MARMITI-383648 format. One record per residue (C-alpha): residue in three letters; y, x, z. Coordinates in steps of 0.25 Angstrom, whole numbers, plus 2048, in hexadecimal, padded with zeros to 3 digits. Layout:
<mitis>
alaYXZ/...
</mitis>
This chain:
<mitis>
met47A18853A/pro47D197537/tyr4761A353D/gly47B1B153E/gln4761BF542/thr47D1CD543/ile4761DA540/gly47E1E6542/val48C1E353C/glu4871D8532/his4861CA535/phe47D1C052E/arg47F1B152D/phe4741A7529/ala479199526/asp46D19252C/leu45F193531/arg459192524/glu46119F51F/val45D1A652C/leu44E1A3529/ala44F1A751B/lys4561B451D/ala44D1B8529/ser4411B7520/pro43A1C451B/pro43D1C850D/arg4371BF502/ser43A1BD4F4/gly43A1AE4F4/asp4461AE4FF/thr44D1B84F6/leu44B1AF4EA/ala4501A34F2/gly45C1AA4F6/val45A1A9505/ala4541B6509/ala45C1C0512/ser4651CA50A/gly45E1D6511/ala4571DB51D/val4631DA526/glu4661CC523/arg4581C9525/leu4581CF533/ala4641C8536/ala45E1BB533/arg4511BE53B/met4591C2547/cys4611B5545/leu4541AD544/ala44E1B3550/asp4591AC558/val45819F552/pro45319455C/leu44618D557/ala44D18055B/arg457183550/phe44C180546/leu44B17254C/ser45A16F548/glu45D17753B/ala45417352F/leu45317D524/ile45117151A/pro45916451E/tyr45015A524/glu45414F51A/arg45115750E/asp44315D511/glu437156516/ile43116351B/thr43D165524/arg43B156529/leu42C15952C/ile430166533/met43A15F53C/asp43215253E/thr425158543/his42A16254C/asp42416255A/pro42F165564/ala42416556F/ala41C171568/phe42A178565/ala42F177574/pro429184579/val43118C56E/ala43D18356D/his44618D574/phe44219956C/cys4491A0561/val4411A4555/gly4401B255B/asp43B1AD568/leu4301A5560/arg42C1B2559/asp42B1B9566/trp4231AD56C/leu4191AC561/leu4161BB562/ser4141BA571/glu4071B7578/arg40C1AA57C/ala40A1A556E/thr3FC1A256E/ala3F419A564/glu3F518D56D/ser40418F56F/leu407191560/ala3FE18555D/ala40617C566/leu414182560/ala410180552/pro415171551/gly422175557/leu42618054E/arg42D17C541/pro42A184535/glu43818B534/met435190542/ala42819753E/ala42F19D532/ala43B1A153A/val4321A9544/ser4291AF539/lys4361B6533/leu4381BE540/met4291C3540/arg4221CF53B/his4151CD534/gln40D1D1541/asp4141C5548/leu4111BB53D/ile4021C053E/leu4011C054D/val4071B254F/ala4001AC544/ala3F31B1549/lys3F51AA556/cys3F619C550/arg3EA19454F/val3EA188545/leu3DC181543/thr3D9177537/arg3CD170533/phe3C6169527/arg3B816D525/asn3BA17A52D/thr3C3180537/leu3CF189533/gly3D819153B/leu3CF195547/pro3D11A354C/gly3CB1AF546/arg3C81A7539/leu3CD1A852B/ala3CB19E521/val3CB19F511/arg3D0195506/leu3C61984FB/gln3CE1974EE/pro3C51964E2/asn3D01924D8/his3CD1934C8/pro3D71934BD/thr3D01874B6/asp3CA17F4C2/asp3BC1834BD/leu3B317D4C7/arg3A81874C5/gly3B21924C7/ile3B818C4D4/ala3AA18A4DA/ala3A61984D7/ser3B319D4DE/met3B11944EA/leu3A21984EC/asp3A61A64EB/gly3B11A44F6/leu3A619D4FF/leu39D1A94FD/tyr3A81B2503/gly3AA1A950E/cys3B71A350A/gly3BB194509/asp3BC18F518/ala3CB18C517/val3C918450A/val3C41854FC/gly3D01824F4/val3D21824E5/asn3DF1824DE/pro3DD17B4D1/ala3E217F4C4/gly3E41714C0/asp3E81644C8/ser3E11594C0/ala3DA14F4C9/arg3CD1524C2/thr3CE1614C5/ile3D215F4D3/thr3C61554D6/glu3BC15F4CF/leu3C016A4D8/leu3C01624E4/lys3B215D4E1/met3AD16B4DE/leu3B21714EA/asp3AD1654F3/his39F1664EC/val39E1754F0/arg3A31724FE/gln399167500/arg38D16D4FA/phe38E179503/asp39417250F/ile39F17B510/pro3A817951C/thr3B517B515/gln3C017250D/cys3C31724FE/cys3D01704F7/val3D716F4EA/leu3E51744EB/thr3EC16A4E1/his3F81624E4/val3F61584EF/thr3F814C4E7/his3EC1504DE/gln3E41524EB/ile3E81444F0/thr3E313E4E2/ala3D61464E3/ile3D41404F2/glu3D71324EC/gln3CC1344E1/gly3C21394EB/ala3C21484E9/pro3BD1504F4/val3CB1554FA/asp3C915D507/leu3D7163509/val3E515E502/phe3EC16A4FD/gln3FB16C4FA/ser4051774F8/ile411174502/ala41F17A505/gly42A17A50F/thr434171509/glu434163504/gly4381684F6/ala42E1724F4/asn4231684F8/ala42915E4EE/ser42716A4E4/phe4181694E7/gly41815A4E6/val4161574F4/asn41C152501/leu41814F510/ala41414150D/leu40B145501/leu404150509/arg402146515/glu3FB13C50C/ala3F2147507/ala3EE14B515/leu3EA13D518/ser3E013D50C/leu3D6145511/arg3CB14551B/arg3BF14E517/gly3C0158522/thr3B415A52C/val3B9162537/gly3C915F536/asp3D315752E/asn3DD163529/val3DD15E51B/met3E9165514/tyr3EA17350D/phe3F817850B/glu3FE184504/thr40C18A504/gly413196500/gln42119D502/gly42A19A4F7/ser42518C4F3/ala4321854F7/leu43A1904F0/ser43318F4E3/ser4361804E3/gly4441824E7/thr44317A4F3/his4451844FE/his45317F503/gly45718E506/val44B190510/asp44419D50F/gln43619C509/gln42E19F516/thr43519551E/cys43218B513/glu42418F514/ala42318D522/arg42917F520/ala41D17B517/tyr41517E524/ala41B17252B/leu41616951F/ala40816F520/arg40816D52F/glu40B15F52F/leu3FF15C526/arg3F516552E/pro3EE16D523/leu3E0173524/leu3E717F51C/ile3F4184518/asn3F7192511/thr40319950C/val40019E4FE/val4091A9501/gly40A1B24F4/phe4071A84EA/ile4151A34E6/gly4191B14E1/pro4221BD4E3/glu42F1B44E1/tyr42C1AF4EF/leu4241BB4F6/tyr4261C74EE/asp41B1D14F3/gly4101D44FC/lys41A1D6508/gln4201C9506/ile4131C1504/ile40D1C8511/arg4191C4519/ala4191B6513/gly40A1B3516/leu40C1B8525/glu4181AF527/asp4111A3521/his4051A4528/phe40D1A6535/cys41519A533/gly40A19152F/lys40119553B/leu40D194545/leu410186540/gly401182542/leu3FB183534/pro3EE18852F/met3F4193527/gly3EE19B51C/cys3F31A4512/asp3F01A6503/val3F21B6503/cys3F61B74F5/his4001BD4EB/thr4031BA4DC/ser4011C54D2/his4101C74CF/cys4131CA4DD/glu4151D74E4/ala4091D64EC/asp3FA1DA4EB/his3ED1D84F2/asp3F01E34FD/asp3FC1DA501/met3F31CE502/asp3E91D650A/thr3F41D9514/leu3F71CA515/leu3EA1C5516/thr3E71CF521/leu3F31CC529/leu3F01BC527/gly3E21BF52C/cys3E81C5539/ala3F21B953A/gly3E61AF53A/val3E91A952D/thr3E119C52B/phe3DC19F51D/val3DE1A7510/met3DA1A6502/gly3CD1AA4FB/val3CF1AC4ED/pro3C41B24E4/gly3C81C04E1/ala3D61BD4E8/asp3DB1B94DA/asp3DD1AA4D8/ile3DB1A94C9/met3E119B4C8/leu3EE19D4D0/asn3EF1AB4CC/tyr3F21B24D9/gln3EC1BB4E3/ser3E61B64F0/thr3DB1BB4FA/ser3CD1BB4F6/phe3C01B84FD/his3BE1C7500/asp3CC1C7506/ala3C71BD510/leu3BB1C5513/tyr3C41D1516/val3CD1CA520/arg3C21C3527/glu3BA1D0529/leu3C61D852D/leu3CC1CE538/gly3BF1C853B/leu3C21BA537/arg3B91AF534/arg3B81A252C/ala3BA194530/pro3AE191539/glu3A7186531/phe3A918E524/glu3A319A52B/ala397193530/trp39518D522/leu39519B51C/glu38B1A0526/arg382194524/met383197514/gln3801A5517/ile38C1AA511/thr3911B151D/asp3891B6529/thr38C1B3538/ala3971BD538/gly39E1B752C/arg39A1C2523/leu3961BF514/arg3881BF512/arg3811C4505/leu37D1B74FE/gln36F1B44F9/ala36E1B14EA/asn36A1A34ED/his3751A04F7/ala3791914F5/leu3871944F1/leu38319E4E6/glu3781944E1/ala3831894E1/phe38C1924D7/pro38419D4D1/gly3901A54CB/thr3961A84D9/thr3921B64DE/arg3971BE4E9/
</mitis>
């Protein structure tokens, strides 16, 4: 059905809910590339005013992508919880924003609401919010997950230790891994993006990571971030797979371009039972622009497509999910301002939908962004209660060729905001005399067990 809004003497018409959502989005290069962005600030304001008055119930009857053409749409519709939705069923999008910012929206009420919210509702309300709104609401959301440790507790920030190497050299990866551990990173996951995807390479990486983990009894989980089919093969061959990883997107077509579907991911989730304190076994990564890059966005704006990916993640109860926010490039998020906005939106939508949301605070070298922009986003996400961020040696991933956050960046945001590590990992660091009882790094003795295990690793 058409929507309309008058500003002054100018009347704006929007063909359907999909167009209202797209034109209400803050400016970003991907929506301009897709031809769905507002023509300017006035049309964007008209779309936002129109969106604020859209009843949430409209999202139950007006699919952005037809039910029969898209399995993500079917998943969203078929798994909706009417009872959880009932307290806000009479709201418009603007009412939902007001409620989320009120004292009535507590951690408990937000958790109860999450199964009743469709991702398009989360995307819609985020388009009406300032940065401070996105931060405040996300900070109230509590999402706990467990495998070998507990993630998402209040006042804590975990770090994915990312020891990538351009030739998958086991010694180089081990050195970066141990370096990260000595800086107190790795409680979220030790996750390697392999340069190659041969079965031999993947198995060797998994065995090396697990050997280090077991040798020092580290309460964390390890992962090799290759295609899910390779991981299933590795599981069948007896490799020590902790978490199953996959990149996912918000449309069936985009996921098909990744070579996955819901059935395959469900199969993978049932393959593992290696946790000690919990059974969340999946690790997902997403990013605004993935559906546009594969030509499968159906005219839906990139931020709404991103939120739809969270419905797929929510169905499979992951230990971790993160938006790799600036990785795809300036064609989708042009500069630091757009990356910062997108990171806050993604984190807000994920947390609101009940996900353990992290963020790879990152940018590519040809993007109009720098480390000052990344410092800003990292600090804002720390205030917003982000579950985890990346820990990359020197903030420069020498295999993937992009800029992320370093071990030192994690120390900065933890010290600034008084954030601690996952409790089991925190106890291990203290037991290993890497940190003191307050969580501060200690000066290591030359004969420390980790240094002796790999003499080339130094602080």
